[in-house]
NUZAZA-877289 format. One line per 10 residues: number of its first residue (from 1); for each residue x, y, z of C-alpha. Coordinates in pm, 1 decimal, always signed. Layout:
<rs>
NUM) X:Y:Z  ...
</rs>
This chain:
<rs>
1) -1787.4:-2279.9:+1491.6  -2145.2:-2134.3:+1504.7  -2001.9:-1820.1:+1279.5  -1848.4:-2037.3:+1051.9  -2184.0:-2241.6:+996.3  -2367.1:-1930.8:+944.0  -2122.1:-1800.4:+685.3  -2137.1:-2113.7:+487.6  -2543.1:-2121.6:+533.9  -2539.9:-1734.6:+372.3
11) -2311.5:-1810.7:+89.1  -2500.8:-2133.2:-18.3  -2811.6:-1881.0:-9.1  -2633.2:-1623.1:-210.2  -2534.0:-1864.4:-485.1  -2887.8:-1970.1:-520.7  -3048.2:-1637.2:-518.0  -2767.2:-1528.0:-775.4  -2920.9:-1783.3:-1025.1  -3141.8:-1721.4:-1269.5
21) -3512.6:-1859.6:-1128.1  -3692.6:-1747.6:-1403.1  -3934.4:-2039.8:-1607.6  -3887.1:-1901.4:-1930.1  -3599.5:-1737.9:-2130.4  -3606.4:-1357.8:-2152.2  -3281.9:-1276.3:-2284.1  -3158.2:-1308.9:-2655.9  -2807.2:-1395.7:-2734.3  -2598.0:-1299.2:-3018.7
31) -2598.6:-1577.2:-3271.9  -2260.7:-1735.0:-3366.0  -2101.6:-1543.7:-3637.5  -1885.6:-1818.5:-3729.7  -2158.7:-2083.6:-3789.1  -2168.0:-2255.9:-4128.3  -2447.8:-2426.3:-4248.8  -2308.0:-2798.8:-4393.8  -2602.6:-2953.2:-4553.7  -2426.6:-3289.0:-4652.6
41) -2479.3:-3450.0:-4332.7  -2689.9:-3773.8:-4317.7  -2882.2:-3572.0:-4020.4  -2923.6:-3196.2:-4013.2  -3207.8:-3021.2:-3886.7  -3221.2:-2637.5:-3806.4  -3599.5:-2584.6:-3794.0  -3592.9:-2330.2:-4032.9  -3892.9:-2444.5:-4188.8  -4110.1:-2325.9:-3885.9
51) -4316.9:-2610.4:-3909.2  -4342.8:-2889.1:-3616.8  -4264.2:-3155.5:-3644.1  -4021.5:-3063.6:-3923.9  -4053.6:-3291.2:-4247.9  -3976.0:-3679.8:-4171.5  -3993.4:-3629.0:-3802.2  -4223.9:-3744.2:-3558.1  -4395.2:-3566.8:-3239.7  -4487.7:-3774.4:-2947.1
61) -4667.7:-3557.2:-2690.2  -4777.0:-3648.5:-2319.4  -5121.1:-3563.4:-2166.9  -5045.8:-3197.4:-2088.2  -5078.0:-2904.4:-2283.4  -4728.1:-2803.4:-2336.8  -4479.4:-2994.0:-2578.9  -4238.7:-2913.6:-2821.8  -4286.4:-2645.8:-3114.8  -4118.3:-2376.6:-3320.7
71) -4024.4:-2062.6:-3166.5  -3860.0:-1770.5:-3326.2  -3703.0:-1529.3:-2974.5  -3363.8:-1652.1:-2939.1  -3223.1:-1919.9:-3208.4  -2876.6:-2026.7:-3180.3  -2857.0:-1946.3:-3549.0  -3136.2:-1872.2:-3826.6  -3493.5:-1756.5:-3759.1  -3641.4:-2068.9:-3589.3
81) -3573.4:-2331.4:-3331.2  -3740.6:-2610.0:-3139.8  -3878.9:-2492.3:-2789.2  -4061.0:-2686.9:-2508.0  -4247.0:-2452.3:-2250.2  -4297.4:-2616.0:-1897.1  -4710.7:-2697.5:-1829.6  -4775.0:-2453.8:-1526.8  -5103.8:-2659.7:-1458.9  -4893.2:-2933.3:-1312.0
91) -5170.0:-3213.0:-1416.0  -4903.3:-3472.3:-1477.1  -4552.6:-3532.9:-1569.1  -4433.6:-3402.4:-1890.6  -4284.7:-3660.1:-2151.4  -4259.6:-3486.8:-2499.1  -4074.2:-3701.3:-2772.6  -3920.7:-3509.6:-3056.0  -3806.4:-3829.6:-3290.7  -3600.5:-3810.4:-3594.5
101) -3634.9:-3972.4:-3932.7  -3451.3:-4339.6:-3951.3  -3130.0:-4333.8:-4081.2  -2920.2:-4615.8:-4265.7  -2555.0:-4648.2:-4049.5  -2475.0:-4940.9:-4231.7  -2192.8:-4790.1:-4468.7  -2044.8:-4555.4:-4219.3  -1725.5:-4598.2:-3997.9  -1751.5:-4297.3:-3762.9
111) -2035.6:-4067.2:-3663.1  -2088.9:-3794.2:-3444.7  -2399.7:-3616.5:-3303.9  -2385.7:-3236.2:-3269.1  -2662.3:-3013.3:-3149.5  -2750.2:-2717.0:-2952.3  -2945.7:-2655.5:-2631.1  -3108.2:-2434.9:-2375.1  -3179.0:-2544.9:-2017.9  -3246.1:-2398.6:-1691.0
121) -2967.2:-2460.4:-1418.3  -3197.3:-2363.0:-1138.8  -3506.0:-2586.0:-1219.1  -3327.1:-2886.4:-1381.8  -2996.1:-2916.4:-1178.4  -2937.9:-2752.5:-851.9  -3101.3:-2637.4:-630.4  -3421.9:-2821.6:-789.9  -3445.0:-3101.8:-1021.3  -3760.7:-3123.4:-1155.8
131) -3706.4:-3168.6:-1515.4  -3422.6:-3331.5:-1775.0  -3331.5:-3316.1:-2146.0  -3256.4:-3681.1:-2290.7  -3113.4:-3812.8:-2614.0  -3272.3:-4156.5:-2658.6  -3155.1:-4402.9:-2947.8  -3374.4:-4658.6:-3146.8  -3226.2:-4937.7:-3366.9  -3586.7:-5071.7:-3472.8
141) -3713.9:-4782.6:-3692.7  -3817.3:-4541.6:-3401.5  -4067.0:-4829.4:-3259.2  -3865.8:-4866.5:-2907.1  -3622.0:-4612.2:-2742.5  -3426.6:-4823.2:-2495.6  -3096.2:-4660.5:-2492.5  -3028.0:-4295.2:-2306.4  -2745.8:-4218.0:-2462.4  -2711.7:-3818.0:-2308.9
151) -2858.8:-3581.3:-2103.2  -2782.8:-3249.5:-1969.0  -2541.4:-3377.8:-1713.8  -2298.2:-3510.2:-1970.9  -2195.4:-3165.0:-2025.1  -1980.2:-2955.2:-1780.6  -2257.0:-2762.1:-1583.7  -2021.7:-2546.2:-1430.7  -1939.2:-2399.2:-1749.0  -2269.9:-2240.8:-1855.7
161) -2557.5:-2061.4:-1717.8  -2931.5:-2104.2:-1747.1  -3092.8:-2048.4:-2111.6  -2739.3:-2019.8:-2265.8  -2691.1:-2205.3:-2575.6  -2457.7:-2484.2:-2504.4  -2307.3:-2740.4:-2757.1  -2420.3:-3113.5:-2664.5  -2178.6:-3376.3:-2877.9  -2183.3:-3754.2:-2901.5
171) -2001.5:-4018.1:-3084.1  -2219.7:-4255.6:-3231.7  -1963.0:-4522.4:-3329.2  -2150.9:-4785.5:-3151.0  -2443.4:-4741.7:-3365.3  -2246.4:-4806.9:-3680.9  -2408.9:-5063.9:-3891.0  -2748.5:-5043.9:-3782.9  -3000.7:-5000.3:-4074.3  -3303.1:-4842.0:-3906.5
181) -3152.7:-4584.9:-3652.6  -3333.7:-4287.3:-3496.3  -3296.4:-4068.5:-3211.9  -3545.3:-3896.8:-2947.8  -3515.3:-3594.1:-2786.7  -3689.0:-3580.5:-2513.3  -3827.7:-3339.7:-2253.8  -3904.8:-3529.0:-1895.6  -4025.9:-3357.5:-1598.8  -4318.1:-3168.2:-1377.5
191) -4263.9:-2792.2:-1266.1  -3947.6:-2757.7:-1472.3  -3871.6:-2477.4:-1684.8  -3849.5:-2442.7:-2049.2  -3587.8:-2613.8:-2308.3  -3493.6:-2532.4:-2617.1  -3294.9:-2735.3:-2921.8  -3128.5:-2610.9:-3234.1  -2901.1:-2691.5:-3541.7  -2918.5:-3069.1:-3471.9
201) -2675.1:-3265.1:-3703.2  -2506.5:-3610.7:-3743.5  -2162.1:-3599.2:-3957.1  -2028.5:-3929.0:-4090.2  -1746.5:-4059.9:-4218.3  -1576.3:-4310.7:-4419.5  -1289.6:-4327.1:-4159.0  -913.6:-4389.2:-4250.9  -850.8:-4734.8:-4444.8  -518.9:-4853.2:-4328.2
211) -447.9:-5087.3:-4618.6  -474.2:-4791.2:-4864.1  -324.5:-4475.9:-4665.4  -125.3:-4675.6:-4433.0  -227.5:-4395.7:-4139.9  -228.7:-4442.6:-3784.6  -356.2:-4135.7:-3508.6  -280.9:-4193.5:-3134.3  -360.9:-4132.3:-2865.2  -735.0:-4130.0:-2944.6
221) -857.6:-3954.6:-2716.4  -560.4:-3701.7:-2683.1  -500.2:-3441.2:-2413.5  -167.8:-3296.4:-2487.2  -2.1:-3437.1:-2792.2  -174.4:-3613.8:-3122.3  +47.9:-3789.9:-3308.7  -34.0:-3900.6:-3680.7  +238.1:-4135.4:-3855.0  +189.4:-4222.6:-4230.7
231) +397.7:-4235.0:-4560.4  +145.8:-4039.9:-4732.2  +187.1:-3683.7:-4834.4  -91.8:-3409.9:-4846.3  -333.5:-3173.6:-4678.6  -401.2:-3223.5:-4285.0  -696.5:-3072.8:-4134.4  -831.1:-3092.6:-3786.4  -1197.1:-2892.3:-3736.2  -1478.1:-2907.4:-3545.4
241) -1790.4:-3010.9:-3640.9  -1923.0:-2672.1:-3727.1  -1655.9:-2645.0:-3963.1  -1410.5:-2413.3:-3787.2  -1035.7:-2509.5:-3871.6  -836.3:-2561.6:-3539.2  -524.3:-2686.1:-3723.5  -387.8:-2700.8:-4068.4  -52.2:-2788.3:-4219.8  +73.3:-2993.5:-4526.0
251) +157.3:-3345.0:-4427.8  +471.7:-3500.0:-4546.4  +515.3:-3808.4:-4319.9  +486.3:-3823.1:-3920.2  +390.8:-3518.1:-3701.3  +301.9:-3426.7:-3333.4  +24.7:-3196.4:-3294.5  +16.1:-2970.0:-2943.5  -402.4:-3013.2:-2876.2  -327.8:-2881.2:-2508.6
261) -500.5:-2542.3:-2627.6  -800.2:-2713.9:-2833.0  -1112.4:-2733.1:-2607.7  -1243.9:-3082.1:-2518.1  -1460.5:-3240.3:-2754.4  -1479.3:-3453.2:-3071.1  -1329.4:-3297.2:-3385.9  -1267.4:-3434.0:-3752.2  -936.3:-3504.0:-3906.0  -891.9:-3514.8:-4280.1
271) -618.0:-3610.7:-4495.7  -608.9:-3516.4:-4887.0  -358.5:-3689.2:-5081.0  -338.1:-3767.2:-5439.8  -531.4:-4092.5:-5402.7  -818.8:-3918.7:-5230.6  -969.0:-3770.8:-4874.1  -1004.3:-4005.9:-4552.8  -1114.8:-3880.1:-4265.7  -1154.6:-3990.6:-3888.2
281) -1300.8:-3863.8:-3546.7  -1064.6:-3757.3:-3296.9  -1153.8:-3691.1:-2926.6  -971.0:-3405.1:-2708.5  -1021.2:-3475.8:-2340.7  -864.5:-3308.9:-2035.3
</rs>
């Protein structure tokens, strides 16, 4: 029995030792060759201006020396990205707010936030838990941020490694109708490691109008089969929020799409008919 516990302990030690314990990212990653710039979103920030904060954004720094800045070593796409290094002086907690411009969400029926981030598994999740990356929401023109709507733990942490670019995605439908909406991307902690952000976007749609298009989409979320029923005819496209098409066909009635091989996440379903184009957010869950 003692030997079993010894082997288990050695196994755990080996896993920890195999992790990247660096405080900074020292590896450049290949850029996404299929990435598309889509400037028509209500929010789009790729940090390509090279300035911090970007135009229309705010930066609220804590009492330490390190806060959000632009960097060019390893962008997800383009030349620049946002980077917050850890403060090695350890004189206090880092609470670094990168705040978006205020947005009017009154005229939309769907809204999806997509961004890419880098983070240290070792220093922020396990075995240490010294810092976090949060997304907070405000509905009073960025005066207060009462809602924590995302953290690094909202991702499948077993599916990525330290400082790999990982996509974060969040449905913002609960904030539809708010005229003074804003987001804060927050680095919080002490004795953590660096964190990075790139290509932050919010894509909105007008949604399907049942009275005009007479279309239904179910189940939503879907895990294996997504059914679309309508008397309309037109081009049906399912794509991710980076613009990559996952499915397309000429729609002439009812269809059942097998989505079992499509990665879990939020997608945009569009139907283009003689009467125009409508779109809606679809979630694929596992």
